[in-house]
TIMAR-669709 format. One line per 10 residues: number of its first residue (from 1); their letters; for each residue x, y, z of N, C-alpha, C, O. Coordinates in steps of 0.001 Angstrom, whole numbers, plus 500000, padded with zeros to 6 digits. Example, Ala and Ser with C-alpha at 12.3 -4.5 7.8 and 13.67 -1.06 7.14 Angstrom:
1	AS	513190,494310,507800,512300,495500,507800,513200,496700,507800,514236,496681,508465 | 512850,497750,507080,513670,498940,507140,512900,500030,507870,513409,501138,508039
end
This chain:
1	MRVGIMGAGG	824630,127946,404758,824308,128039,403722,824076,129626,404546,824087,129762,405770 | 823853,130840,403447,823811,132294,403645,822471,132711,403781,821773,133125,402856 | 822008,132548,405379,820781,132966,405127,820600,134292,405533,821305,134842,406379 | 819200,135072,404651,819605,136782,404701,817979,137074,405480,817243,136152,405131 | 817375,137875,406232,816635,138558,406850,815755,139427,405945,816202,140530,405630 | 814834,139138,405600,813855,140444,404742,812845,140512,405977,812127,139626,406440 | 813023,141901,406381,812214,142472,407771,812691,142422,408940,812966,141406,409579 | 812818,143641,409290,813763,143536,410470,813275,143937,411931,813997,144514,412744 | 811679,143475,412208,810844,143833,412904,811163,142545,414099,812195,141874,414091 | 810063,142386,415073,810444,141673,415631,810786,140022,416108,811266,139410,417062
11	IGRTHAQAVL	810012,139691,414353,809703,138418,414378,811347,137776,413365,812056,136772,413300 | 811282,138606,412995,812671,138881,412011,814047,138518,412759,814683,137478,412592 | 814346,139467,413526,815306,139127,414615,815236,137734,415334,816234,137084,415646 | 813811,137315,415581,814122,136098,416301,814465,134778,415366,814937,133692,415702 | 814183,135118,414466,815023,134111,412786,816033,134488,413314,816367,133949,414369 | 816682,135333,412855,818275,135941,413338,818892,135185,414118,819883,134476,413939 | 818130,135408,415175,818878,134133,416708,819015,132785,415873,820132,132287,415729 | 818065,132286,415412,817660,130775,415198,819085,130930,413823,819430,129929,413196 | 819383,131569,413707,820257,131387,412612,821355,131431,412937,822042,130536,412444 | 822104,132440,413896,822581,132132,414368,823488,130633,415500,824636,130364,415853
21	AVEGATLAGF	822200,130085,415665,822026,128925,416684,822439,127288,416235,822864,126333,416884 | 822023,127525,414534,822653,126872,414033,823982,126528,413062,824397,127346,412240 | 824595,125207,413268,825630,125214,412635,825157,124789,411218,824154,124109,411000 | 826137,125351,410147,825745,125003,408579,824822,125991,408144,824137,125803,407139 | 824724,127372,409043,823932,128105,408485,824607,129468,408760,825067,129469,409902 | 824826,130642,408097,824856,132059,408413,824353,132808,408183,823906,132840,407037 | 824013,134155,409287,823493,135187,409150,824073,135933,407869,825222,136339,408038 | 823646,136133,406920,824300,137322,405538,823802,138504,405758,824497,139341,405182 | 822688,139099,406470,822403,140485,406872,820872,140811,406438,820398,140300,405424 | 820341,141440,407029,819171,142196,406318,818703,143517,405255,819312,144444,404720
31	YDVDGPRAAV	817075,142976,405282,817062,144111,404314,815272,144381,404507,814441,143476,404435 | 814943,145917,404777,814286,146166,405215,813401,147552,404574,814182,148499,404485 | 812405,147813,404244,811890,149342,403472,812445,150099,404405,813297,150820,403885 | 812312,150336,406030,812494,151020,406707,814855,151059,406960,815530,150854,407969 | 815137,151290,406002,816706,151274,406362,817260,151807,407137,818486,151890,407062 | 816651,152290,408028,817329,152869,409535,817049,152189,410361,817723,152428,411363 | 816125,151141,410529,815756,149858,411258,816773,149077,411223,817602,148901,412116 | 816709,148460,409895,817260,147513,409443,819138,147655,409787,819963,146806,410125 | 819255,149213,409491,821133,149175,410318,821193,148939,411730,822204,148559,412320 | 819769,149242,412399,820028,149248,414045,820483,147494,413930,821511,146818,413942
41	VADGLGVPAF	819180,147322,413829,819532,145830,414062,820680,144931,413783,821371,144281,414567 | 820742,145066,412171,822009,144692,411929,823542,144954,412432,824435,144139,412662 | 823532,146186,412509,824568,146380,413342,824856,145841,414297,825930,145240,414272 | 823857,145802,415839,823842,144939,416763,824160,143463,416821,824594,142774,417744 | 823869,143210,415742,824465,141706,415360,825554,141164,414384,825730,139974,414124 | 826349,142356,413818,827185,142930,413178,827454,142032,411945,828480,141440,411607 | 826119,142112,411324,825723,142145,410040,825614,142793,409051,825406,143964,409371 | 825653,142625,407707,825600,143917,406653,823681,144220,406857,822835,143487,407370 | 823546,145557,406230,821982,145974,406183,822067,146496,404836,822584,147537,404432 | 821251,145254,404007,820968,145983,402751,820503,147195,402309,819628,147259,403174
51	TSPDAFYEAV	820353,148203,401693,819785,148623,400955,818951,148695,399811,818122,149586,399628 | 819265,147375,398739,818669,147273,398260,817912,145938,397793,818697,145131,397295 | 816733,145559,397827,816257,143678,397371,817317,143239,396478,817923,142203,396752 | 817664,144039,395246,818848,143181,394603,820313,142855,395355,821011,141864,395144 | 820500,143584,395975,821917,143520,396424,821286,142288,397565,821638,141111,397483 | 820581,142652,398321,819999,141200,399183,820373,140195,398475,821463,139625,398529 | 819185,139880,397577,819461,138416,397242,820455,138239,396376,820268,137210,395727 | 821521,138852,396061,823066,138463,395680,823963,137829,396268,824814,137062,395817 | 823635,138354,397865,824424,138367,399016,824013,136675,399801,824792,135995,400469 | 822679,136366,399476,821761,135153,400354,821681,134226,399470,821277,134307,398310
61	DAVVVASPNR	822142,133195,400138,821537,131470,399529,819943,131036,399754,819286,130168,399179 | 819494,132159,401022,818149,131595,401357,817591,132527,402062,818022,132984,403121 | 816238,132954,401273,815635,134297,402337,814557,133641,403590,813921,132608,403384 | 814497,134168,404484,813397,134300,405713,812358,135554,405239,812482,136776,405322 | 811739,135063,404933,810521,136185,404626,809589,136414,406060,808703,135646,406436 | 810075,137824,406842,809651,138317,407773,809316,139689,407607,809860,140558,408290 | 808396,139959,406684,807951,141293,406206,806438,141303,406516,805904,140236,406819 | 805682,142491,406458,803984,142450,406510,803456,141668,405617,803868,141538,404465 | 802696,141217,406016,801927,140245,405115,801762,140066,403596,802017,139190,402770 | 801036,141712,403608,800627,141903,401864,802289,142493,401189,802242,143406,400364
71	THASYACEAV	803441,142017,401523,804766,141708,401216,805239,140212,401016,806360,140089,400521 | 804449,138895,401373,805290,138049,401453,805062,137532,399749,806074,137557,399048 | 803919,137135,399194,804031,136493,398400,805246,137446,396854,805898,136814,396022 | 805182,138753,396936,806100,139116,396160,807234,139007,396312,807987,139054,395339 | 807698,138828,397586,809430,138716,397683,809892,137113,398245,810960,136787,398761 | 808603,136204,397923,809173,134855,398049,809077,134525,396431,809849,133651,396038 | 808556,134892,395848,808677,135054,394337,809678,135693,394024,810044,135025,393057 | 810419,136514,394120,811493,137222,393197,812692,136476,393945,813674,136253,393236 | 812767,135972,395546,813666,135243,396429,813375,133551,394638,814109,133127,393746 | 812444,133360,394932,812829,131853,394132,812994,132312,392664,813165,131489,391765
81	DRGCHVLCEK	812941,133587,392450,813234,133469,390704,814747,134193,391072,815053,134932,390136 | 815501,134198,391860,816697,134611,392147,817495,133498,392228,818715,133641,392150 | 816836,132030,392421,817426,130695,392837,817738,131074,394201,818894,130908,394590 | 816675,131667,395150,817031,131417,396720,816037,130587,397333,814854,130628,396995 | 816660,129545,398571,815678,129063,398982,814549,130082,400035,814825,131179,400520 | 813555,129495,400145,812346,130376,401185,811542,130100,402403,810581,129335,402491 | 812136,130918,403431,811073,130214,404387,810293,131807,405003,810599,132907,405462 | 808984,130884,404578,807751,132625,404098,807143,132990,405650,806074,132401,405812 | 807318,133352,406175,806228,133813,407747,805187,133239,407279,805026,133017,406079 | 804384,132945,408170,802877,132885,408241,801812,134163,408361,802412,135202,408637
91	PMAVSVEETL	800864,134272,408268,800130,133423,407304,800917,133659,405912,801249,134817,405659 | 801291,132462,404839,802031,132626,403842,801512,133857,402893,802416,134308,402190 | 800204,134510,402727,800368,135403,401658,798801,136206,402829,798547,136161,404033 | 798124,136849,401612,796645,137609,402145,795829,137231,401780,794810,137773,402210 | 795602,135984,400681,795120,135279,399626,795289,134090,399484,796297,133519,399901 | 794014,133309,398666,794438,131531,398277,795331,132152,396639,796269,131723,395966 | 794421,133331,396555,795017,133338,394714,796888,133835,394705,797725,133791,393804 | 796961,134247,396029,798611,134820,395835,799150,133397,396656,800206,133114,396089 | 798902,132422,397693,799436,131505,397673,799458,130340,396509,800438,129613,396345 | 798592,130276,395940,798884,129248,394785,799837,130031,393670,800535,129497,392808
101	AMRERAAGAP	799694,131222,393891,800838,131860,392591,802419,131396,392891,803420,131252,392189 | 802022,131200,394678,803357,130777,394960,803923,129777,395168,805124,129596,395366 | 802675,128711,395118,803158,127320,395255,803259,126916,393557,803323,125718,393278 | 803266,127420,393006,803376,127095,390885,804571,127816,390929,805482,127131,390465 | 804955,128961,391312,806346,129361,391114,807379,128343,391811,808393,127986,391211 | 807071,127897,393102,808029,127276,393798,808261,126060,393441,809269,125438,393776 | 806838,125372,392334,806926,123843,392350,808498,123694,390886,809453,122923,390991 | 808338,124342,390112,809271,124716,388542,810347,125014,389167,811176,125354,388322 | 810946,125089,390621,812413,126031,391217,813263,124757,391956,812675,123900,392616 | 814862,124761,391730,815487,124181,393006,815438,124786,394035,816311,125432,394615
111	VVCCVGFNYR	814318,124572,394307,814701,125593,395800,813502,124496,396757,812669,123677,396367 | 813872,124916,397998,813374,124414,399035,812439,125727,399634,813056,126721,400017 | 811069,125711,399702,810248,126277,399899,809304,125912,401162,808485,125004,401027 | 809423,126711,402567,808294,126377,403279,808119,127504,404253,808972,128356,404502 | 806816,127410,404822,805959,128404,405520,806540,128169,407493,806812,127118,408072 | 806544,129449,407974,806779,129404,409323,806074,129102,410150,806016,129834,411138 | 805203,127832,410079,804775,127277,411012,805918,126310,412562,806243,125145,412793 | 806091,127339,413071,806700,126822,413778,806104,126207,415318,806887,125770,416161 | 805182,126235,415450,804533,125380,416184,804598,124333,416286,804586,123772,417382 | 804715,123563,414844,805162,121763,414696,806103,121871,415382,806281,120665,415553
121	CLGVVREIRR	807135,122480,416117,808380,122151,416032,808828,122383,416985,810035,122538,417173 | 807214,122527,418515,807408,122796,419776,807509,121303,420424,807082,120353,419768 | 807895,121166,421299,808051,119824,421942,806763,119743,422311,806314,118740,421755 | 805817,120335,423038,804368,119614,423249,803606,119369,421813,802444,119006,421994 | 803771,119417,421207,803285,119623,419812,803479,117876,419539,802686,116935,419513 | 805320,118043,419314,805376,116548,418946,805149,115497,419710,805153,114396,419160 | 804869,115595,421317,804417,114369,422413,803168,114469,422069,802757,113309,422081 | 801962,115451,421643,800635,115396,421322,800398,114430,419985,799595,113518,419792 | 801442,115016,419140,800992,113716,417849,801519,112197,418079,801024,111222,417515 | 802692,112147,419071,803305,110011,418939,801977,109898,420009,801598,108733,420126
131	QIDEGVLGRV	801413,110618,420593,800352,109688,421750,799052,110094,420357,798475,109008,420305 | 798811,110404,419995,797728,110338,418517,797886,109148,417981,797130,108178,418045 | 799783,109362,416986,799744,108232,416021,800030,107015,416625,800176,106004,415937 | 800133,106999,417926,800274,105705,418460,799147,105017,419148,799028,103829,419446 | 798298,106085,419345,796930,105585,419511,795908,105775,421234,794790,105623,421726 | 797398,106230,421563,797074,106000,423352,795585,106543,423310,794931,105933,424156 | 794847,107432,422656,793879,108210,422926,792161,107527,422157,790965,107737,422360 | 793073,106566,421139,791655,105706,420862,791583,106651,419372,792446,107186,418676 | 790339,106562,419308,789695,107572,417834,789380,108863,418609,788808,109005,419690 | 790008,109937,417603,789983,111550,418856,788880,111818,418725,788685,111799,417510
141	LHVDLAFRRG	787960,112075,419242,786139,112660,418618,786317,114269,418794,785898,115031,417923 | 786940,114725,419932,787193,116191,420009,788708,116844,420180,789758,116317,420547 | 788426,118113,419795,789791,118501,420063,789120,119851,420031,788178,120199,419318 | 790036,120814,421286,789429,122263,421285,791144,122854,421645,791786,122318,422549 | 791586,123716,421018,792742,124222,420865,792644,125826,421278,791629,126385,420863 | 793505,126577,421989,793162,127960,421997,794550,128834,422083,795471,128178,422569 | 794846,129997,421762,795513,130211,421438,795483,131818,421767,795315,132644,420870 | 795663,132181,423154,795155,133816,423514,796309,134280,424001,797061,133603,424702 | 796611,136017,423495,797356,137025,423637,796942,138281,424492,795732,138502,424442 | 797532,138984,425115,796996,140221,425622,797161,141635,424354,796723,142766,424570
151	SALTRKTFTW	797978,141159,422897,798480,142312,422930,797705,143459,422669,798104,144594,422932 | 796661,143217,422184,795563,144380,421775,795286,145215,422604,795066,146410,422403 | 795275,144477,423880,795188,145721,425195,796270,146363,425630,796284,147522,426046 | 797365,145488,425528,799129,146581,425648,799710,147238,424858,800573,148068,425143 | 799188,146867,423382,799761,148100,422491,799536,148565,422371,798634,148198,421618 | 799433,150069,422475,799042,151311,421900,798840,151927,420676,797915,152593,420213 | 799719,151622,420334,800302,151958,418815,799380,151572,417896,798523,150808,418342 | 799285,151888,416662,798299,152100,415478,799378,151494,414619,800105,152294,414029 | 799650,149885,414417,800230,149659,413490,799909,148927,411966,798737,148946,411592 | 800967,148267,411064,800448,147430,409802,799344,146351,410239,798343,145996,409616
161	RDNAAERFTS	799705,146031,411196,798778,144838,411575,797406,145130,411931,796602,144207,412068 | 796992,146647,412131,795791,147548,412375,794780,147757,411544,793603,147838,411897 | 795159,147844,410504,794911,148284,408823,794550,147212,408300,794881,146054,408555 | 793539,147820,407213,792887,146579,406169,793757,146204,405334,793530,145177,404696 | 794965,146930,405123,796213,146264,403715,796399,144817,404229,796676,143981,403369 | 796320,144532,405120,796707,142597,405282,795174,141922,404420,795157,140777,403970 | 794033,142837,404328,792916,141713,404473,792397,140835,404962,791936,139753,404597 | 792531,141551,406142,792549,140629,407564,793297,139789,408575,793123,139583,409776 | 794316,139311,407563,794901,138601,407998,796151,138606,409047,797011,137736,409183 | 795991,139929,409802,796660,140070,410732,796419,140093,411876,797135,140208,412871
171	GALGDLGVHL	794947,139934,411675,794217,139747,413070,794338,138517,413842,795171,137633,413646 | 793122,138547,415044,794187,137473,415721,793818,135691,415059,794625,134761,415043 | 792349,135663,414568,792223,134642,413266,793449,134524,412641,794056,133464,412791 | 794050,135616,411806,794803,135219,410780,796501,135075,411398,797370,134224,411206 | 796469,136210,412126,798018,136039,412715,798196,134709,414033,799175,133962,414041 | 797537,134655,414639,797309,133575,415682,796716,131977,415785,797186,130952,416280 | 795216,132339,414938,794349,130873,414454,795020,130184,413478,795092,128956,413460 | 795413,130759,412834,796176,130320,411552,797648,128882,412072,798131,127961,411412 | 797858,129280,413264,798833,128230,413691,797759,126776,414039,797872,125597,413702 | 796883,127388,414730,796345,126502,414922,795575,125352,413610,795910,124201,413331
181	IDLLHHLFGS	794664,126056,413120,794560,125452,411523,796100,124737,411511,796361,123541,411643 | 796490,125213,411426,797975,124056,410786,797410,122767,411447,796833,121808,410935 | 797837,123100,413087,798127,121722,414080,797051,121100,413577,797119,119875,413666 | 795946,121587,413010,795177,120229,413285,795239,119532,411923,794526,118528,411902 | 795758,119729,411013,795839,119178,409689,797497,118804,409757,797857,118091,408820 | 798269,119075,410460,799413,118753,410679,799431,117426,411598,800236,116512,411423 | 798312,117441,412726,798182,116332,413762,796914,115445,413292,796443,114762,414202 | 796392,115351,412262,794844,115000,412225,795799,113496,410900,795880,112268,410891 | 796247,114525,410119,796221,114485,408480,794787,114600,407619,794463,114111,406537 | 794192,115309,408403,793057,115823,407489,792816,117328,407909,793283,118126,408722
191	EVDTGSCEAG	791564,117288,406653,791358,118888,406446,790530,119064,407088,789754,118198,407492 | 790472,121061,407514,789282,121560,407715,787935,121549,406737,787830,121966,405584 | 786895,120898,407638,785543,120713,406614,785142,122063,406823,784617,122040,407936 | 785077,123557,406260,784798,124510,406161,783450,124947,406133,782987,126066,406355 | 782685,123483,405708,781253,123821,405191,780617,123586,406402,779458,123940,406620 | 781499,122862,407394,780423,122529,408730,781064,123399,409587,780953,123138,410785 | 781902,124665,409176,782287,125275,410342,781050,126640,410860,779886,126681,410462 | 781590,127481,411657,780763,128452,412275,782085,129037,412684,782976,128540,413372 | 781988,130446,411980,782991,131028,412520,782547,132676,413316,781924,133467,412608 | 782882,133067,414673,782952,134319,415119,783802,135344,415215,784844,134979,415759
201	LRTKVAAKEG	783798,137009,414773,785049,137553,414850,784668,138942,415422,783810,139515,414751 | 785005,139445,416243,784979,140305,417509,786314,141339,417189,787384,141016,416674 | 785879,142696,417673,787275,143405,417360,786942,144368,418936,786536,145504,418695 | 787065,144045,420355,787002,144726,421176,788139,146075,421633,787926,147010,422405 | 789187,145800,420957,789475,146874,420880,789784,147676,419844,790739,147460,419098 | 788636,149092,419686,787899,149172,418114,789164,150098,417604,789439,149938,416415 | 789858,150910,418228,790503,152246,417893,791733,152143,418844,791745,151585,419941 | 792819,152815,418194,794275,153329,418260,794903,154770,418263,794756,155278,417152 | 795398,155397,418937,795640,156219,418605,794471,157193,417452,794898,157926,416560 | 792998,156976,417743,792601,158248,417273,792036,157259,415993,790968,157570,415465
211	RKVCVDDHAF	792690,156217,415575,792652,155320,414014,791745,154187,414514,791860,153910,415708 | 791158,153724,414031,789867,152918,413761,790802,151238,413159,791243,150800,412097 | 790717,150832,414448,790818,148936,414305,789999,148289,412733,788790,148225,412508 | 791160,147873,411826,790373,147214,410990,789879,145609,411016,789309,144933,410159 | 790391,145260,412509,790909,143623,411730,790287,142999,413331,790085,143766,414273 | 790075,141700,413399,789142,141070,414767,790593,141304,415792,791686,141801,415520 | 790076,140737,417002,790930,140272,417822,790924,139870,418820,791577,140076,419843 | 789640,138849,418366,789367,137758,418883,788443,137061,418216,787431,137691,417908 | 788551,135186,417699,787833,135202,417078,787211,133286,417746,787997,132887,418606 | 786556,132706,417581,785977,131440,417885,785618,130892,416853,785018,131558,416010
221	VSGRLTGGPH	785951,129224,416597,785649,128708,415215,785313,127471,416137,785871,127116,417176 | 783928,126752,415267,783867,124992,415541,783441,124849,414215,782931,125651,413433 | 783876,123190,414075,783633,122594,413017,784109,121268,412925,783913,120555,413909 | 784559,120896,412173,784881,119699,412073,786126,119197,411072,786515,120062,410288 | 786757,117967,411013,787759,117414,409951,787236,116961,409278,786107,116623,409634 | 787629,116660,407972,786677,115692,406436,787007,114215,407372,786094,113393,407292 | 788230,113789,408260,788208,112536,408628,788456,112246,409991,789189,111341,410391 | 787797,113073,410716,788397,112741,412141,787370,113631,413112,786141,113562,413134 | 788317,114563,413978,787500,114970,415357,786595,116046,414569,786802,116470,413432 | 785758,116319,415263,784915,117651,415600,785763,118460,416437,786561,118002,417256
231	FTLTASKSSL	785494,120095,416123,787135,120808,416913,786260,122146,417340,785096,122413,417042 | 787211,122907,418144,786657,123927,418485,788060,124778,418892,788989,124411,419612 | 787857,126147,418108,789656,126971,417860,789117,128458,418281,788188,129110,417803 | 789984,128752,419296,789876,130131,420117,791714,130914,419784,792842,130463,419988 | 791367,131815,419387,792807,132626,418484,792089,134164,419601,790938,134550,419395 | 792779,134686,420448,792992,135951,420934,794087,136790,420915,795206,136373,421215 | 793833,138150,420530,795057,138986,421334,794295,140185,422556,794741,141288,422873 | 793297,139644,422950,792650,140853,423816,792287,140024,425282,791516,140419,426155 | 793032,138837,425274,792697,138252,426773,793415,138953,427939,794000,140007,427687 | 793426,138361,429462,793399,138883,430512,794686,138224,430815,794742,137031,430517
241	PEDVGFRVSA	795635,138712,431297,796991,137941,431749,796870,136623,432578,797891,135935,432580 | 795925,136206,433200,795478,134940,433402,795277,134164,432606,795617,132982,432550 | 794478,135019,431658,793740,133524,430346,794875,133536,429572,795164,132380,429262 | 795935,134651,428959,796762,134291,427974,797703,132593,427714,797979,131869,428671 | 797955,132346,426692,798836,131005,426406,798186,130020,425205,797126,130011,424579 | 799094,129408,425223,798593,127777,424466,797622,126559,425269,797945,126389,426445 | 796913,126028,424956,795958,125391,425453,795642,124199,424545,795115,124722,423563 | 795675,123156,424391,795342,121878,423786,794574,120934,424571,794956,120508,425661 | 793516,120621,424024,793233,119154,424793,792194,118293,423609,791636,118783,422627 | 792171,117061,424025,791612,115850,423388,790937,115122,423726,791420,114684,424770
251	TGTRGELRYN	789651,114437,423432,789161,113424,423825,788977,112379,422798,788709,112772,421662 | 789079,111102,423016,789299,109979,422639,788613,108917,423335,788393,108845,424544 | 788189,107810,422100,787371,106724,422954,788063,106118,423882,787368,105558,424730 | 789850,105993,424085,790068,105329,425062,790932,106384,425821,791867,105904,426461 | 790779,107750,425860,791701,108312,426775,791771,109661,426352,790887,109842,425514 | 792580,110925,426606,791815,111894,426669,793838,112746,427462,794643,112323,428292 | 793795,113798,426723,795012,114725,426940,794405,116372,427155,793381,116914,426741 | 795566,116875,428012,795279,118342,428133,796956,119051,428078,798103,118604,428087 | 796501,119988,428037,798061,121140,428216,797903,122498,428012,797562,123072,426978 | 798256,123081,429379,798323,124716,429445,799655,125195,429563,800210,125131,430660
261	SQDGPVLDVR	800170,125611,428693,801205,126287,428582,801470,127563,429747,802568,128105,429619 | 800711,128025,430708,800767,128232,432269,801445,127519,433314,802036,127843,434344 | 801065,126020,432489,801658,125011,433735,802951,124856,433463,803692,124686,434431 | 803410,124872,432406,804827,124740,432005,805198,123306,431119,804431,122826,430284 | 806041,122943,431348,806506,121878,430102,805827,120444,430260,806366,119364,430018 | 804483,120670,430735,803875,119115,431184,802630,119139,430197,801977,120100,429790 | 802532,118044,429990,801176,117104,429254,800704,115890,430027,801241,114787,430119 | 799567,116344,430569,798715,115764,431491,797837,114733,429950,797482,115000,428802 | 797828,113425,430934,797542,111793,429490,796428,111283,430516,796592,111260,431736 | 795668,111019,430077,794455,110048,430740,793752,109046,429981,793111,109321,428967
271	TGVEWEPVKI	793843,108095,430373,793493,106381,429755,792670,105675,430777,792221,104606,430363 | 792299,106036,432204,791913,105555,433188,790897,106431,434228,789917,107126,433957 | 791497,106132,435451,790845,107192,435738,791871,108929,436654,791466,110037,437004 | 793041,108342,436680,794370,109344,437297,794930,109595,435957,795334,108803,435105 | 794855,110931,435970,795481,112170,434664,797355,111484,435232,797807,111132,436321 | 797871,111564,434008,799630,111060,434325,800401,112346,433764,800299,112620,432568 | 800980,112937,434408,801728,113830,433994,802868,112813,432870,803244,111646,432979 | 803182,113953,431737,804221,113550,431054,804979,115068,430832,804471,116095,430380 | 806172,114875,431244,807293,115743,430990,807916,115590,429588,808486,114655,429026 | 807565,116990,429187,808140,117616,427814,809708,117779,427993,810131,118694,428700
281	LGTPGLEDPP	810704,116768,427265,811863,117432,427403,812446,117324,426162,812108,116583,425238 | 813614,118353,426225,813910,118765,425759,815147,119480,426227,815233,119911,427377 | 816641,119678,424838,818137,120346,426006,817429,121998,425734,817051,122454,424655 | 817409,122598,426936,817550,123670,426765,818670,123901,425694,819658,123212,425441 | 817972,125754,424814,818947,126210,423601,818839,127945,424070,819452,128591,424920 | 817675,128351,423001,817227,130100,423203,816727,130464,424421,817233,129646,425188 | 816210,131016,424900,815904,131945,426103,814395,132314,425935,814530,133150,425041 | 813341,132280,426123,812354,132738,425773,811701,133255,426331,811256,133015,427454 | 811399,134603,425195,810820,135665,425667,809879,135515,426833,809150,134524,426781 | 809703,136638,428309,808798,136615,429457,807176,136603,428443,806755,137429,427633
291	GEIHGWADSF	806506,135125,428997,805429,135107,428627,804886,134274,427685,803702,134072,427416 | 806124,133701,427102,806207,133290,425488,806286,131885,426296,806820,131652,427381 | 805391,130788,425176,804956,128978,425793,806528,128666,425497,807258,129199,424661 | 806886,127432,426629,808493,126932,426662,808580,126116,425556,807868,125163,425237 | 810015,126845,424732,810239,125939,424381,809820,127073,422959,809956,126516,421870 | 809529,127976,422919,809236,128529,421738,810064,129387,420627,809799,129618,419448 | 811079,129743,421382,812363,130475,420775,813337,129003,420071,814278,129077,419281 | 812732,127764,420663,813766,126818,420012,812919,126514,418927,813629,126284,417947 | 811886,126425,418696,811557,125822,417768,811523,126201,416854,811146,125455,415950 | 811987,127915,416475,812966,128466,415548,813840,127484,414900,813746,126875,413834
301	VTQLHHWTAA	814972,127498,416108,816067,126732,415567,815948,125628,415357,816806,125410,414502 | 815146,124187,415680,814735,123405,415095,813997,123168,414072,814189,122093,413505 | 812871,124154,413500,812473,124746,412130,813921,124950,411277,814128,124442,410175 | 814641,125588,411834,815459,125760,410457,816591,124452,410041,816919,123941,408971 | 816913,124261,411230,817256,122907,411230,816973,122086,410196,817670,121796,409223 | 815807,121712,410516,814607,120970,409130,814991,121754,407473,815271,121305,406361 | 814870,122702,407876,814865,123579,406902,816584,123366,406080,816463,123148,404875 | 817435,123389,406365,818772,123601,406372,819165,121882,405738,819930,121569,404826 | 818410,121107,406521,818799,119152,406002,818236,119564,404564,818919,119700,403549 | 816695,119757,404693,816131,119416,403403,816939,120201,402155,817442,119565,401229
311	VAGLGRAQAL	817001,121743,402255,817963,122100,401893,819645,121234,400799,819852,121165,399587 | 820278,120863,401731,821558,119985,401872,820698,118413,401340,821250,117333,401551 | 819809,118462,400895,819287,116899,400370,818970,116233,401235,818757,115153,400685 | 818734,116093,402515,818923,115300,403272,816801,114782,403486,816422,114012,404369 | 816278,115143,402928,815091,114981,403257,813963,116102,404048,814393,116904,404877 | 812526,116046,403689,812082,116972,404102,811427,116657,405903,810546,115809,405766 | 811513,116908,406926,810739,116413,407692,809615,116608,408020,809133,117710,407760 | 808798,115588,408714,807699,115833,408725,807065,117533,409441,805989,118062,409164 | 807944,117971,410218,807553,118825,410891,808055,120252,409920,807528,121309,410266 | 808593,120284,409275,808797,121139,408116,807166,121577,407338,806629,120576,406862
321	AGFDDGHRAQ	806635,122428,407220,805517,122539,406393,805879,123479,405391,806319,124594,405670 | 805622,122855,403650,805868,123347,403073,805000,124371,402154,804007,124810,402735 | 805195,124823,400842,803892,125587,400230,802725,124818,399956,801746,125553,399823 | 802442,123475,399810,801355,123063,400060,800622,123543,401345,799620,124253,401438 | 801193,123114,402067,800576,123256,403383,800196,124544,404281,799470,124568,405275 | 800839,125536,403702,800534,127556,403448,799623,127580,402759,798640,127978,403385 | 799391,127331,401643,798028,127145,400866,797252,126562,401463,796370,127317,401872 | 797062,125170,401848,796100,124760,402230,795591,125805,403713,794457,126282,403769 | 796330,125963,404501,795944,127121,405357,795453,128289,405590,794908,128920,406495 | 795817,128410,404452,795227,130000,403748,793502,129476,403083,792402,129817,403518
331	RVLDELLRKG	793778,128699,402094,792235,128597,401724,791063,128528,402991,790100,129294,402984 | 791282,127483,404102,790711,127522,405297,790498,128820,405944,789361,129265,406096 | 791672,129518,406377,791572,130632,406636,790700,132043,405941,790074,132981,406435 | 791074,131576,404426,789938,132776,403749,788837,132451,403707,787917,133265,403623 | 788696,131339,403750,786727,130619,403911,786144,131166,405674,785135,131834,405905 | 786952,130731,406505,786585,131271,407975,786557,132854,408188,785754,133344,408982 | 787718,133880,407245,787219,135299,407460,785822,135250,406968,784860,135127,407726 | 785732,135353,405647,784805,135099,405149,783378,135085,406084,782519,135928,406339 | 783568,133885,406395,782172,133473,407048,782065,134002,408463,781163,133676,409234 | 783376,135121,408847,783334,135348,410250,782636,136830,410104,781844,137475,410791
341	KAG	783039,136954,409382,782899,138701,408583,781621,138841,408078,781287,140017,407935 | 780728,137941,407736,779340,137664,407513,778928,137579,408443,778049,138436,408533 | 779039,136771,409708,778298,136867,410507,778331,138072,411432,777498,138182,412332
end
């Protein structure tokens, strides 16, 4: 499968490394509206940089859409119309109207379309799902999820993520929190009941390079799932180093579990008095960037494996999020952004 990357930024380069690591996939090249940047990245990997979308689509079988959020819908729909399989980065688009159009376009096409919810492919998430599915915790009563980074404090340059063109989807809730929204759906098979939710959004770093930051860099949500537990969710880009990372805790009628990425690949589970560590196993592959969650880089490889297998007709893996999943997460995100801004 010839895979082309639409977008030569950091996440596009991560997807490219995953393609290079997967047997049965070939990195066909890059397209980016910033031609010189695409040329530098492509040259470093020994692949072409295309100067037009048309030439790009003609040279690939599948497209990873890793461009700014506001362009996801147009590029994904173009790719589908050209008969290309699509892996669109999250959030799927900048509005429910766009994700609905994408879903409808893909529904009638002979292609496999998915959304880059790669956290589903983390070893710890697979283990948490196993614990829940096997009833180790009993009926889950409450879940707390947190995804904290410090990028709003460390990145001083004003970028596309800070402006209003992305319709707030590039803030902490849209960029990080949408992973957590999807994990709630994925782990419990039940939708977030937005009517029960309270949401608060803050912008702690109000300006960069003298320009107003128009998105949140810290978000907190509380609510419940329609057929499951209550939850709290924190997404932040303005956290201090001692607080950054990915955390999950869940409490049920029979037990509880907790995970903190700063502690390494270990999930703690308790069904009695003592906490028992569960080692997250996996064959080391790609090296994680400094400060990233254990297995983050490999989650892109696993996701790509699932995608290529689905394209080959071997069935869609549970961990592969489709356009229906992306649309469902977007509905929740849009409503939480509306509530948070109103508050």
